C-alpha positions in Angstrom: -83.6 -227.0 61.1 -81.2 -229.6 62.2 -80.1 -230.4 58.7 -79.5 -226.7 57.9 -77.3 -226.1 61.0 -73.9 -225.1 60.1 -71.2 -227.4 61.6 -69.3 -226.2 64.4 -66.3 -228.1 63.5 -66.1 -226.1 60.1 -66.0 -222.7 62.2 -63.6 -224.1 64.4 -60.9 -225.3 62.0 -61.3 -222.0 59.7 -60.8 -219.5 62.7 -58.3 -222.0 64.5 -56.3 -221.5 61.3 -56.8 -218.1 61.1 -55.9 -217.9 64.9 -52.5 -219.8 64.2 -51.4 -217.8 61.2 -52.3 -214.4 63.2 -50.1 -215.7 66.0 -47.3 -216.7 63.7 -47.4 -213.2 62.4 -47.3 -211.7 65.5 -44.2 -213.9 66.6 -42.5 -213.0 63.4 -43.1 -209.3 64.2 -41.7 -209.9 67.5 -38.7 -211.5 66.1 -38.1 -208.8 63.4 -38.3 -206.2 66.3 -35.9 -208.3 68.2 -38.5 -208.8 70.9 -39.4 -212.6 70.6 -37.1 -213.5 73.7 -39.3 -211.2 75.9 -42.4 -212.7 77.7 -43.5 -209.3 79.3 -47.0 -208.8 80.3 -48.2 -206.5 77.4 -47.0 -209.1 74.9 -48.7 -211.8 76.8 -52.1 -209.6 77.0 -51.9 -209.0 73.0 -51.5 -212.6 72.4 -54.6 -213.4 74.8 -56.5 -210.4 73.0 -55.8 -212.2 69.6 -57.2 -215.2 70.8 -60.3 -213.7 72.2 -60.9 -211.6 69.1 -60.7 -214.7 66.7 -62.8 -216.7 69.1 -65.7 -214.0 69.5 -65.6 -213.3 65.5 -65.9 -217.3 64.8 -68.9 -217.4 67.3 -70.6 -214.3 65.7 -70.1 -215.9 62.3 -71.6 -219.1 63.5 -74.5 -217.3 64.8 -75.0 -215.4 61.6 -74.8 -218.8 59.5 -77.2 -220.3 61.9 -80.1 -217.7 61.2 -79.2 -215.6 64.3 -79.4 -218.1 66.7 -76.7 -219.6 69.3 -76.5 -221.8 72.2 -74.2 -221.4 74.9 -72.7 -225.0 74.5 -72.2 -223.9 70.9 -70.1 -221.0 71.6 -68.1 -222.8 74.3 -67.5 -225.7 71.7 -66.4 -223.2 69.1 -64.1 -221.2 71.6 -62.3 -224.4 72.9 -61.9 -226.1 69.5 -60.9 -222.8 67.9 -58.3 -222.2 70.6 -57.0 -225.9 70.1 -56.3 -225.5 66.5 -54.7 -222.3 66.9 -52.7 -223.7 69.6 -51.4 -226.8 67.5 -50.3 -224.4 64.9 -48.7 -222.0 67.1 -46.6 -225.2 68.7 -45.6 -226.3 65.3 -44.3 -223.0 64.5 -42.5 -222.9 68.1 -40.9 -226.3 67.5 -39.8 -225.2 64.1 -38.4 -221.9 65.7 -36.7 -223.6 68.4 -35.2 -226.5 66.4 -34.8 -225.3 62.7 -35.0 -221.3 62.6 -33.2 -220.6 65.4 -31.7 -223.8 67.1 -29.9 -221.6 69.7 -33.2 -219.9 70.8 -33.2 -221.6 74.0 -29.6 -220.7 75.2 -30.4 -217.1 74.2 -33.6 -216.9 76.0 -31.9 -218.6 79.2 -29.2 -216.1 79.0 -31.9 -213.2 79.1 -33.8 -214.8 81.9 -30.6 -215.3 83.8 -29.5 -211.4 83.7 -33.1 -210.7 84.6 -33.0 -213.3 87.6 -29.7 -212.0 89.1 -30.8 -208.5 88.6 -34.1 -209.1 90.3 -32.6 -211.3 93.2 -29.2 -210.4 94.2 -29.0 -213.2 96.7 -29.3 -215.8 93.9 -26.2 -217.9 93.3 -24.8 -219.4 90.5 -25.4 -222.9 91.8 -29.0 -222.2 92.5 -29.4 -221.0 88.9 -27.7 -224.0 87.6 -30.1 -226.4 89.8 -33.2 -224.4 88.3 -31.8 -224.7 84.8 -31.1 -228.3 85.0 -34.7 -229.0 86.5 -36.3 -226.7 83.6 -34.5 -229.0 81.0 -35.8 -232.2 82.6 -39.3 -230.9 82.2 -39.1 -228.8 79.0 -41.2 -231.6 77.1 -44.2 -230.4 79.4 -44.1 -227.0 77.7 -46.3 -228.4 74.6 -49.2 -229.9 76.7 -49.1 -227.0 79.2 -49.5 -224.6 76.4 -52.2 -226.6 74.6 -54.0 -226.5 78.2 -53.8 -223.0 78.8 -55.0 -222.2 75.2 -58.0 -224.5 75.6 -58.9 -222.7 78.8 -58.7 -219.3 77.3 -60.8 -220.5 74.5 -63.4 -221.5 76.6 -63.3 -218.3 78.8 -63.6 -216.5 75.3 -66.4 -218.9 74.2 -68.3 -218.4 77.5 -68.1 -214.5 77.3 -69.1 -214.7 73.8 -71.9 -217.0 74.4 -73.2 -215.2 77.2 -73.2 -211.9 75.2 -74.6 -213.3 72.0 -76.8 -216.3 73.1 -80.2 -216.6 71.4 -82.1 -219.9 71.5 -84.9 -220.8 69.3 -88.4 -221.0 70.9 -89.5 -224.7 71.2 -92.9 -223.9 69.9 
């Protein structure tokens, strides 16, 4: 049976690419609607839902290709690896967006955040805001690994849920 078992990597790459492309399409839709600066809860939940749906679909397709069998460890690997591939594609898009497509993206996003911050916290001073922005610029490079880690954790969670629901191991005798 081992020789005929499908490769987890194949499913992770295939569905990770699909996840990355779907994420880019979603972000382009947000851009077309003028909402790509917003990080509201509904937008974040849609992104997480897209990840979960693609990971669950990848797991179900692996199980189908594996004769209806699935181990929890396989589901976890597929979930994490699919999320990593999707995240890398998404980060490449984000890099291109902020450096090539719309080089002033970070400035515009900062202005929108500033208006909201001053509205939500009237005691905030311009000096405090400037200090916060300066600190944020110093650590901006950490956004990439942080996003990768968060996506991997979300993929593991989706893989765990999918694995617990779809798990079916072969009998040993």
